[in-house]
N, C-alpha and C positions, 0 to 999 in steps of 0.2 A: 504494500500500500504506500501511497505517497508520503504519509506522515511518519513512516518508520525512520526516515532520514532527518525529519524536521525536529522532532522532540528532543533527542539527545543533545543537539546543539542549543535549542531554546532554553533548556534547563541550566545552561552555563552562561547565558547572556546577562550582561549588566547594562541597564539602560541609563544610568547616570544619577538617579535619585540619591541624595546625600544629606548629611546633617546640616550643612549650611542652608540647603533648601528648606529644611524644617524651620530653621530660624527665620527665614524670609516669609514663611507662610503662617506665622502665629496669629495674625489678624484674621486670616481665613478660618482658623480653628475657632476663634472667638465668635465669628459671624454665625457659626453653627451651634453655638452654646456648648462646646465640647468641655467636659470637666475632667476627663481622663484620657490618656493615650496608652495603648498597648502596642509595643514595638515588637515586631518579629525579630529573631536573633540578629544581633549586631556584631557578633564575634567574628574574628578572622576566619575566613573559610573560602573555599574555591567556588562553590556553587552560588546561585542566586538566592536559594532558600536559607543558606547559612546554618543548616543543621549538621553539616559535616565539619565541625569546628576544628581548626588548627590550634586554637587557644581559647580558653574561657576568660582570660584576663586582659585581652586587648581587643579594641574595636577594629573592625575590618578597614583596611586602607581605602577601599572603594567608597566608604562613607565619610571619610575625612582626609585631610592632607597627610602625606608622609614625607617628612623632611630628612635631609641628610643627617642631621643631628640625631634623629630617631634611630637610624640604623646603627650609629655609633653606640648609643646607650643600650639598644636591644642586644648588641653583641656582648655586652657586659652582664646581661641578665643570667641568673640561674633560675629557670622556669619553676623549679620545685621549691624555691625559697622566696616567699612573698616579700621579704625584706629587700630583695634586689630588684623588685619589679619597678619598672619605669612607666610613667604616664606619657604615652606618645602624643603627637599633635592631634591624632584622631581621637584618642582617649579624652584629651582635655576638651576638644570640641563637643564630645558627647556630654561631658559634665556641664558645659555651657548651655547645651540644649535643656538638660534637666533643670538647671537653675532658671532659665528663661521661662520654662513651662510652669515651674513652681511660683514664679512671681505673678503669673496670671491665674493662679489657683487651680492649675491642671496637674493632676497626679500622673505619675509615670510608672507603667508596669513593663517589665522586660520578659520576653519569651525565652525559654531555654529547655533543654532536656539533658539529663546527666547519665543516661544509660550507656551511651556510646560517644565516640568522638569521630573525627574524620581521619582519612589516611594520612593527611598532612600534619596531624597533631604531633607536637614536638616529642612527646614521650614515645609515641608509636614509631616515629621516624628513627629514633635512637635504637629501638628494638629491631627495626628493619636492617640497620647498618651493623649493629653489634651482635644481633641474634641473642643467644642465651647468655652472652657476656654482659648484656645491657643491664644497668642498674634498675631499669624500669620493666624488666622481663615479667615480673610478677604483677604488673598492672593489667595484664591481658591474659586470656586463656589461650595458650599456644598449643595447637594439636600436633604440629611437627615442625622441626627446625630445618633450615636449609642445610644441605650437605655440601661442604667445600669441594668434595671430589666430583661434583657435577656442576661445573661452572656455567654451563649453558642452559641450565634449567633450575627451577626453584621448587623445593619441597615445602617451603614455609607455608603453614596454614594456621588459621586462628579463628576464634569464635567471633562472628560478625552478625550484625542485625540484618534480618531478611536474606541472609546469604550473600550480601553485597560487600565486596572488598572495600568499598569506600567508607564503610561504617564499622570499624572495629569496636567490639563491645568491651567495656571495662570489666575486669574480673570481679566476681561477687562471692560473698559468703552468706550465711543465714541472716546476717544483719544488713546486707546490702553491699555497697562498694567496699572493697578491702582497703586497709590503710594504704596511703599513697594516693590513689585517685580520690578517695574520700576526703583526705586532708586538702588536696588541691581544690576540689569542688567547694569546700567550706571557705577556703581562702579567697576564691573568686567571688563567692557569695558576699563575703564581708567587703571586698574591694568595691563592689558596685552599690552596696547598701550604706556604706560609710566611707566614702573615698578618701577623706583626709585623716581618717582614723582617730578622730577626737571624741568619739562616743556620741556625737550628735548626728543623727541620720538625715538631717535637713538637706544635706548636699547630695544625697543618694537617691536611688530609685525607691518608689513607694510600694513595690510588690513584684511578684513573679507570676507568670503564666507558664506552668510546667507541663510539658508533653511527655508521653511514654511513661507515665507514672506506674503503669501496670508492669513495667519491666524491672522494677525494684520493689523489694518487700515493704510492707507497711511499717516495719520498725525503722527502716531508713528514713521514710518521710516524716515519721513522728519526731525523730531526733533532729532532722534538718529543719522542720517547721519550728520546733522549739528554739533552735539556734537562731533562726531568722527573727524570732520575736524577742530574743535577748538583744539583738541589734536595733530593732524598731518594734515596740509593742503594737503599733498601729499598722504594721505591714499587712498587705492584702495578698493572700496566696490562693491562686486559682489552679485547679486541677483540670487540665485539658485532656487527660488520658481517660482510660476506662477504670471503673471502680471495682470490677470483678466481684460484685456482691458484698463489698465491705460494709458492715453495719455503721461504722463511724469513720470519719476522715479528719486528718489534721488540717485540711485545707478549708478556707473560708467559702469558696465557691467550688462546686463539684460538677463536672461535665456540663458546661454551658451549652454545648451543641445539642443537648436534649431539648432545649427550647426550640431551636430551629427545626429539629426533626418533628416535633409535635405540631408546630404551626404550619409547616409546609405540607405535612401529611394531610392536614385538614383542608387547607386552602388551595393547594396545587395538585396534590395527588389524589385527593378525595378517598384516601385509603382508611381514614378513621372518621368516626361520627363526632358530632359536637359534644356528645356525652363523654366520649373517650378523650377528646381534647381537654375538656374541663377536668377530667380525672387526672390526666397527665400533668397539667399545669398545677393542679392542687398538690400533686406528689412532689413537684419541684419546689413549691413554696414551703412544704412541710419538712423538707429534708433537713436533717440535723447538721448544723455546721457550728463552728466555734463562734461565729458572729450572729447566729440566729437566722430565721427564715427570711428576713428582709434583704439579705445579701444575695442578689441574683444578677446574672448577666444575661440579658435578652439578646442572644447572638443568633443570627441567621446566616449571613454571608461572612466569609473569612478567607484567609489565605489557604485554608484547607478544603474549601468547597468551590463549586462554580459560582459565578456572580449571580446575585439575586435576579437581575434582569434576565439572565439566561435560564435560571430556574423557571421563571415565569414564561419563558419562551418554549420550554420543554416540559410540558405538563405530564404528570404521571410517573416521572422517574423517582426512584428512592433518593432520599436526602443523603448527602455526604458519601456517595458511593462512586467516587472517581468519575463523575459525569463530564465527559468531554469526547470529542471526536477521536481522541487517542484510544479510548476503550469502546466507544460506541459510534460506528460510522453514520448512524442515523441521527446523531445529536445535531441539533440546529445551532449553528454558530453565526447565523445572520444577526444583524441588529434587532433589538426587540421591537415588535410592532405596538400599536396603540393598546391592544388588549393586554399585552404583557406589561406595559407601563402602568395600566390601571391596576393590575394585580400587584405590582411592586408597591404602589402607593397604599394599597390595602394592607399589605404585610407591614409596611413601615408604621402605619397608624396603629395597628395592633401591638407592634413591638414597643411603641412608646406609651401605649395606654395600659398595658398589663403591668403588674408589680415587677419591679426590678429596674436595672439600668440598661437602656438600649445601647447596643454596640453597633457602630457604623464602620464597615470596612471601607477604607479610603477609596474614593472614586465612584462608589455606588451612587452618591449624591450628584455626581457629575454625569451620570448616565452610562457608565462603563459596563460593558458586557464581556462575556467570555466563559469558557469551560473551566474545568479544574486545572490545578497547577500544571504547567506554567501559564496557561491561558488567562488566569485570573490576576496576573502580575504585569499587565501591560503598563506602559508609561501613562502618567496622569495627563489628561487632555486639558491643560490650563487654558483659560479663555484667550490669553494674549499670545499663545504659541500655536501657529498653524501646524496641523498634523497631516501627514500623508494619508491618503485613503487606505483602508485596511483590505487586504486581499487574503484569501484562504487557499490560494493555489497550491502552496507548498504543503498544505495539510490534506486537502481533498481534491485537488485538481480543478477547482472552480476558479475561473479567471475573472469573475466579477470583483468589483471593489466598492467599498462603502465608505462614505465620508466619516471621519472621526472628529467630533466637536464636543465642546463642553455643553451639556444639556442644562441650560439656564432654568428651564421650567421645572425639571426634577430637583435642581438645587434649591429653587425657591420653595418647593413643597417640603423638602427636608428642613429648611430653615423655619418654615411656618410651624411644622409639627413639633420641632424641638423647642421653639419659643412657647408654644402652648403648654408643653410639658413643664417648662420652667415657670410659667405664669399660673398654672392651675395646680394648687397644692395637692388635691386628691390624686393626681397622676404621679406625683413623686413619693408621697408618704401615706396615701390613703389606704384604707382597708378595701377588700374586694368581695363582692357578693354576686353570685350568678343569678341572673334574672330570667333567662330563657335558654332552654335546650330543646331543639327540634331536629331530631336526627333525619326525619324524612325530607324536610325542606332545607336542611343544612344551615339552620339559623343558630346563632350564638350571641348572647347578650349578657352584659354584666354592668355593675355600677361600682365606681371607686368613690369612697367617701372619706372626708377628713373633717370631723366636727359637723357643722351644718352645710359645708360645701360638698357638692356632688357633681360627678361627671358620669354620663351614661354612654355606653358603647354597644353598638349592634352590628353584626356581621352576617352577610348573606354569602356563603361560600359556594352556593349552587349557581347554575348557569341561567336560571330563569328568575324573573322578578317575583318577590314573595312579600306578602303582608306580614309585617313584624309587629306584634302587639306587646308592649312592655307594661306590665302591671305592678301594683304595689310600689309605686315610685316614692311615696312619702312626700308628695308635693300637692299643694292646694290647686283647685281648679283655676284655669286661666294663666298659669305660669307658662311662659314661652320657653321652649327648648330649642336652642339655636345651634346649628352646625356651622362653625366658623370656617370649615374647609370647603364645604359644598355650597355655602351661602343660602341655606334653607332653614325654615323654622317650623315648629309644630307646637300645638297648645295642649296642655294637660286637661283631661276631662275625666272625672271620677277616678282620680289617682292612676290614670293610664294614658297611654298614647299609642296610636297606630300609625305605622309608617310603611309605605311601599318601597322596599329596597330593590333596586335593579340587581341583576346577577353579578356576582363577584364584586360586591360593593360593601364598604364599611362606613358607618356614620358615627361621629362623636357629638354628643348633645350636651350643651351646657345650659343649665337653668338661668333664665334672665327674669328677675322679678320686676 
């Protein structure tokens, strides 16, 4: 197939986004009422996704400058000794970004995983060169060493993630990482949580989003989480991996992708009913965490999924299942049509109206589309930068091309919804009560309340218009319920209101007395 030659190269591409660019776009974040930023891995690595880390204690040179003086000082480092670690120009620029975000009241979470490293990782490179004589030989599980008597072939074999040579696994015992890699991970954790080492975490990151947690035992994460909280008692720890049925977790947020799976299963795949959706959302809210049930991340699109716009363009596909033309030749990679955009707006409304913090994957608000990694990592189409038309010829042989522009209409919608969430207290801290479950008509409605303030939300996930009657509103006759997004109003009569909702439509109703 055509794309067999395309994707190996695409996974290694670097399009130029960097830390200086983040500093230049802080006003843009403010315009969207962003209060927190989750960064995908920033560590030195060869790939675009950066999970094949060559180091956990240095920022990748593609994200910041690399000066001649950096090379001089890096050559003096002993990577296993944190006392010798040097802050490169890229490292210092990363700290500048953290401080700039903090000054605007924006928290910073850093993505990482500690089950494996990359083939360029400094300790693994020493093992490759020194073999069993390496002082880091016990950091990895080596199945066979290279034989000097066969210089033209290598017998070296080691434990690796998914059987891929680029991802050497760190050696483990019953408590997790063995001494050596464990000490290094702890030192790197401390470096980014308290960069100047003065005991005040204000200059460091505010939390971690950790992937592949299922690859290390519970005991390791309990100890690591406890260590993080000695550095910063207010640290936010997010588990992006699988829980494997664990009854308790040391993380504050557990499996945020479960939200996206539930919402898209109801709205896009129609594989669950409104009753099942409500039960799944309730289970998420009731999950025991260290910070209580109010700590949720309402995540739908991310660097691990296809773009929301493309999800809406490819109805019926399972969520987070490597949806792209790379795995599915029938996957539609054309720009989203009007119907898909309407579905995207419905998802965004529900994402902001349900309990929890909505998570926006960069560029969704600009109208970006694409399949799973690496199709979801295209360059940001900033309004002032002309972009070449996008062609999929190298993927599927289609020689058509589509214009790539900043979708100002979608951007304004995101801004409006985020502003509503900021202005309406019930959407941020209110309780939630289900008002309507209609599995036949695919209707779902609920109310968010904070004191006397209320906001009502109704969703029609079906294809046809449906009459949606909301009862027991707790409002007197004559109160006007206004939808600030659709520009329509309804009046309460006998503590109820009836609305005709078009197919694939959601409404947010605010009482106006």
